[in-house]
C-alpha positions as CSV (number, residue, x, y, z in Angstrom):
1,M,-3.4,-4.5,-21.5
2,T,-5.2,-2.7,-24.0
3,S,-3.6,0.9,-25.2
4,D,-7.3,2.4,-25.5
5,R,-8.3,2.1,-21.8
6,Q,-7.2,4.5,-18.6
7,L,-5.0,2.8,-16.1
8,V,-6.6,1.9,-13.1
9,G,-3.8,1.6,-9.9
10,V,-5.0,-0.7,-7.3
11,V,-3.3,-0.5,-3.7
12,V,-3.5,-3.3,-1.5
13,P,-2.1,-2.1,2.4
14,T,-1.5,-5.2,4.7
15,R,0.4,-7.0,7.4
16,N,0.6,-10.5,8.1
17,N,-2.1,-11.6,6.2
18,E,-0.6,-14.5,4.0
19,R,-3.6,-16.5,4.7
20,V,-5.6,-13.9,2.6
21,I,-3.3,-12.1,0.5
22,G,-3.1,-14.3,-2.5
23,A,-7.3,-14.7,-2.9
24,C,-7.2,-10.7,-2.9
25,L,-4.5,-10.7,-5.7
26,Q,-5.9,-13.3,-7.7
27,S,-9.2,-11.6,-7.8
28,I,-7.6,-8.5,-9.1
29,K,-6.0,-10.6,-11.9
30,Q,-9.1,-11.8,-12.6
31,Q,-11.1,-8.5,-13.3
32,T,-12.6,-8.1,-16.5
33,Y,-11.3,-4.8,-16.7
34,D,-7.6,-5.4,-18.0
35,C,-5.7,-2.3,-17.9
36,V,-4.6,-2.4,-14.0
37,D,-1.6,-2.1,-12.3
38,V,-1.1,-3.4,-8.6
39,A,0.8,-2.0,-5.7
40,V,0.9,-4.1,-2.5
41,V,2.1,-1.7,0.3
42,D,3.5,-4.4,3.4
43,N,3.8,-3.1,7.0
44,N,6.8,-5.0,8.0
45,S,5.2,-8.5,7.8
46,M,6.6,-11.3,10.0
47,D,5.1,-14.1,7.6
48,R,5.1,-14.8,4.1
49,T,2.7,-11.9,2.9
50,A,5.4,-10.1,1.0
51,E,6.7,-13.3,-0.6
52,I,2.9,-14.1,-1.6
53,A,2.5,-10.8,-3.1
54,R,5.4,-10.8,-5.2
55,Q,3.8,-13.9,-7.3
56,Y,1.4,-11.3,-8.7
57,T,3.0,-8.0,-8.7
58,D,6.5,-6.4,-8.6
59,K,5.6,-3.7,-7.0
60,V,5.7,-4.9,-3.5
61,F,7.0,-1.9,-0.8
62,T,7.4,-1.8,3.1
63,R,5.7,1.2,4.5
64,G,4.1,1.9,8.0
65,P,2.9,2.8,10.6
66,E,-0.7,2.7,9.6
67,R,-3.1,1.8,6.9
68,S,-3.4,5.6,5.3
69,S,0.1,6.1,5.2
70,Q,0.5,2.6,3.5
71,R,-2.1,3.8,0.9
72,N,-0.7,7.2,0.1
73,Y,2.6,5.7,-0.6
74,G,1.1,3.1,-3.0
75,A,-0.7,5.5,-4.8
76,S,2.5,7.5,-5.3
77,M,4.4,4.4,-6.4
78,L,1.2,4.6,-9.5
79,P,2.0,7.8,-10.7
80,D,0.7,7.0,-14.5
81,A,-2.8,5.8,-13.1
82,A,-5.8,8.0,-14.1
83,M,-7.9,5.9,-11.5
84,L,-7.7,4.5,-8.3
85,L,-9.2,1.5,-6.1
86,F,-7.9,1.1,-2.8
87,I,-8.9,-2.3,-0.8
88,D,-7.5,-4.1,2.0
89,S,-5.6,-7.6,1.7
90,D,-8.8,-9.7,3.5
91,M,-11.1,-8.5,0.6
92,V,-11.8,-10.4,-2.6
93,L,-13.1,-8.4,-5.9
94,S,-16.4,-9.7,-7.8
95,P,-15.2,-9.7,-11.3
96,D,-16.8,-6.5,-12.7
97,V,-15.8,-4.4,-9.7
98,I,-13.1,-2.4,-11.5
99,N,-15.3,-2.4,-14.9
100,D,-18.3,-0.9,-13.2
101,C,-16.2,1.5,-11.3
102,V,-14.8,2.6,-14.3
103,G,-17.6,2.9,-16.4
104,Q,-19.1,5.2,-13.8
105,L,-16.6,7.5,-13.7
106,Q,-16.3,7.8,-17.4
107,T,-19.8,8.3,-18.4
108,D,-20.6,10.8,-15.4
109,P,-18.2,13.8,-14.4
110,A,-20.2,14.7,-11.5
111,I,-19.2,11.3,-9.4
112,A,-16.1,11.9,-7.3
113,G,-15.6,8.6,-6.1
114,V,-17.3,5.2,-6.1
115,V,-18.7,3.2,-3.1
116,I,-18.3,-0.4,-3.7
117,P,-20.8,-2.6,-1.4
118,E,-19.2,-5.3,0.7
119,E,-20.2,-8.5,2.2
120,S,-18.6,-10.1,5.1
121,F,-18.0,-13.9,5.8
122,G,-15.7,-16.2,7.8
123,R,-16.1,-18.6,10.5
124,G,-17.6,-18.4,14.0
125,F,-20.2,-17.2,16.1
126,W,-19.1,-13.5,16.2
127,T,-18.0,-13.5,12.4
128,R,-21.8,-14.4,11.5
129,C,-22.8,-11.7,13.8
130,K,-20.3,-8.9,11.7
131,S,-21.6,-10.3,8.8
132,L,-25.3,-9.7,10.0
133,E,-24.3,-6.3,11.1
134,R,-22.8,-5.3,7.7
135,S,-25.7,-6.2,5.7
136,F,-27.7,-3.4,7.3
137,Y,-25.1,-0.7,5.8
138,L,-25.7,-1.7,2.0
139,G,-27.0,1.3,0.6
140,I,-26.9,3.5,3.8
141,P,-25.3,6.7,2.5
142,Y,-24.0,8.0,5.8
143,I,-22.3,4.3,6.7
144,E,-20.8,3.7,3.2
145,A,-17.7,5.0,1.8
146,A,-16.1,5.3,-1.6
147,R,-12.8,3.2,-2.5
148,F,-12.5,4.0,-6.1
149,F,-11.3,7.8,-7.0
150,R,-10.3,9.8,-10.0
151,A,-6.5,10.0,-9.3
152,D,-6.4,13.7,-9.8
153,A,-9.3,14.5,-7.5
154,F,-7.4,12.2,-4.9
155,R,-4.2,14.1,-5.1
156,Q,-5.6,17.7,-5.1
157,V,-7.3,16.7,-1.9
158,G,-4.0,15.8,-0.5
159,G,-5.1,11.8,-0.3
160,Y,-5.8,10.1,3.1
161,D,-5.3,11.9,6.0
162,E,-2.7,10.3,8.0
163,G,-3.8,11.4,11.4
164,M,-6.9,9.7,10.7
165,I,-7.2,5.8,12.2
166,G,-10.1,3.7,11.7
167,V,-12.7,6.5,10.2
168,E,-9.9,7.4,7.3
169,D,-12.6,6.3,4.5
170,W,-15.1,8.7,6.3
171,D,-13.1,11.1,6.3
172,L,-11.7,10.7,2.7
173,S,-15.2,10.8,1.0
174,Q,-16.3,13.5,3.3
175,R,-13.3,15.8,2.1
176,M,-14.0,14.7,-1.8
177,R,-17.9,16.2,-1.8
178,E,-16.5,19.0,0.1
179,A,-13.8,20.1,-2.5
180,S,-16.5,19.9,-5.2
181,P,-20.0,20.5,-3.8
182,A,-21.6,19.5,-7.0
183,R,-20.1,16.3,-6.7
184,R,-21.5,13.1,-5.7
185,L,-20.6,9.4,-4.7
186,G,-21.3,6.6,-7.2
187,R,-22.2,3.0,-6.1
188,T,-21.6,-0.6,-7.9
189,Q,-23.7,-3.4,-8.4
190,A,-20.7,-5.3,-8.4
191,I,-19.4,-6.2,-4.7
192,I,-16.6,-7.3,-2.4
193,R,-16.7,-9.9,-0.3
194,H,-14.9,-9.4,3.2
195,D,-13.2,-12.3,4.6
196,E,-13.3,-11.8,8.5
197,G,-11.6,-15.1,9.5
198,H,-13.0,-16.1,12.7
199,L,-13.6,-13.1,14.9
200,T,-13.4,-13.0,18.5
201,L,-15.7,-10.7,20.8
202,R,-12.2,-9.5,22.5
203,Y,-10.6,-8.5,19.3
204,L,-13.7,-6.6,18.0
205,L,-13.8,-4.8,21.3
206,Q,-9.9,-4.2,21.4
207,K,-10.3,-2.8,17.8
208,K,-13.1,-0.6,18.3
209,Y,-11.4,1.1,21.4
210,Y,-8.2,1.5,19.5
211,Y,-10.5,3.2,16.6
212,A,-12.3,5.4,19.0
213,L,-8.9,7.0,20.5
214,H,-8.8,8.9,17.1
215,M,-13.1,9.7,16.7
216,G,-12.7,13.1,18.4
217,D,-10.3,14.1,15.3
218,Y,-12.9,13.2,13.1
219,T,-15.7,14.8,14.5
220,A,-14.0,17.9,15.4
221,K,-13.0,18.1,11.7
222,H,-16.3,17.5,9.9
223,A,-19.7,18.8,10.7
224,N,-22.9,16.6,10.6
225,T,-21.2,13.4,11.7
226,R,-23.8,12.4,14.3
227,A,-25.7,9.9,11.8
228,Q,-22.3,7.8,11.9
229,T,-21.6,8.3,15.4
230,S,-24.4,7.7,17.2
231,P,-25.4,4.6,18.6
232,L,-28.9,5.4,18.9
233,Q,-29.1,5.7,15.3
234,R,-27.4,2.3,14.6
235,Y,-30.2,0.6,17.0
236,R,-33.2,2.4,14.8
237,L,-31.2,1.4,11.6
238,F,-31.0,-2.5,13.3
239,L,-34.8,-2.3,14.6
240,S,-36.0,-0.8,11.3
241,K,-36.0,-4.5,9.8
242,P,-36.8,-6.7,12.5
243,R,-37.5,-9.8,9.9
244,A,-33.8,-9.2,8.9
245,L,-32.7,-9.1,12.4
246,F,-33.9,-11.8,13.9
247,A,-34.3,-14.4,11.0
248,K,-31.8,-15.9,13.6
249,P,-32.8,-14.9,16.6
250,H,-29.3,-16.3,18.5
251,V,-27.3,-14.6,15.9
252,G,-29.6,-11.2,15.7
253,G,-29.4,-11.4,20.0
254,G,-25.6,-11.9,19.2
255,M,-25.2,-9.1,17.4
256,L,-27.1,-6.4,19.4
257,L,-25.4,-7.6,22.3
258,M,-21.7,-7.3,20.2
259,K,-22.7,-4.0,19.0
260,T,-23.6,-3.0,22.4
261,A,-20.2,-4.1,23.8
262,E,-18.2,-2.2,21.1
263,F,-20.2,1.4,21.8
264,A,-19.2,0.6,25.5
265,A,-15.2,0.4,24.3
266,G,-15.7,3.3,21.9
267,G,-17.1,5.4,24.6
268,L,-14.2,4.1,26.7
269,G,-12.1,5.2,23.9
270,V,-13.5,8.4,23.4
271,T,-13.1,9.4,26.7
272,S,-9.5,8.1,27.4
273,A,-8.6,10.4,24.2
274,A,-10.1,13.3,25.8
275,W,-8.8,12.7,29.1
276,K,-5.2,12.5,27.8
277,R,-5.5,15.9,25.6
278,R,-6.9,17.6,28.8
279,R,-4.2,16.2,30.6
280,S,-1.3,16.8,28.2
281,P,-1.2,20.9,28.7
282,R,-0.8,20.2,32.4
283,T,2.0,17.7,31.5
284,Q,4.0,20.3,29.3
285,A,3.8,23.1,32.0
286,T,5.3,20.9,34.6
């Protein structure tokens, strides 16, 4: 570790991810920027996740119940970090990710946070569909969110909103920009590879429904979220690149089917949450 470099703290929330966490932490260890400290925050894993993490860092903590609270706690355990990177344990960093992020923040004070492009990989048909979907989001500012921040700016806005589930990355990037309107988000050339594993359609729909239960909190908190949340906007984006969409027709068709089913599950989640909110005052009154 060099003394003339600012410390970067990397926070990795995880739960039951023994299959992937070793590759994630190894990719942090292999970064070309060498002034790095890592905090792994485990949510009571039932497998060897925490044991594997301790092979890479002595900062392994237990915290829950959701990813945002894990991230905030991890950041609090890295008080000397000048900059913070938040990644998930199923992500693998290319070697120059941290170096690229640090370079942007050090050379341009107008940058509030840095977006790191993501590419998905994994096994199975629905994983290929999800990988195709994510490829459309590269460089789309209303979809991508920052993962790398100045530590003082992160703490100034209160870190992640622990009431936000599934949209916490969008929320934090929005609040960063709102806190300093003159600031903007940077973007690296180096990428993160996201190990999706073997996705099933059932898992994707359950995940979308769960996240959608909290979408109303996000849209009520921020103006101009239509581009992020509108199914029509997504279909326009997909269809704007027909060659990419239908390079493999069965995967492109499967992706459109998957997204339609996800939008339906999301709509059900939003409706369910709204119904519960309307019902709650009546329940309390009785």
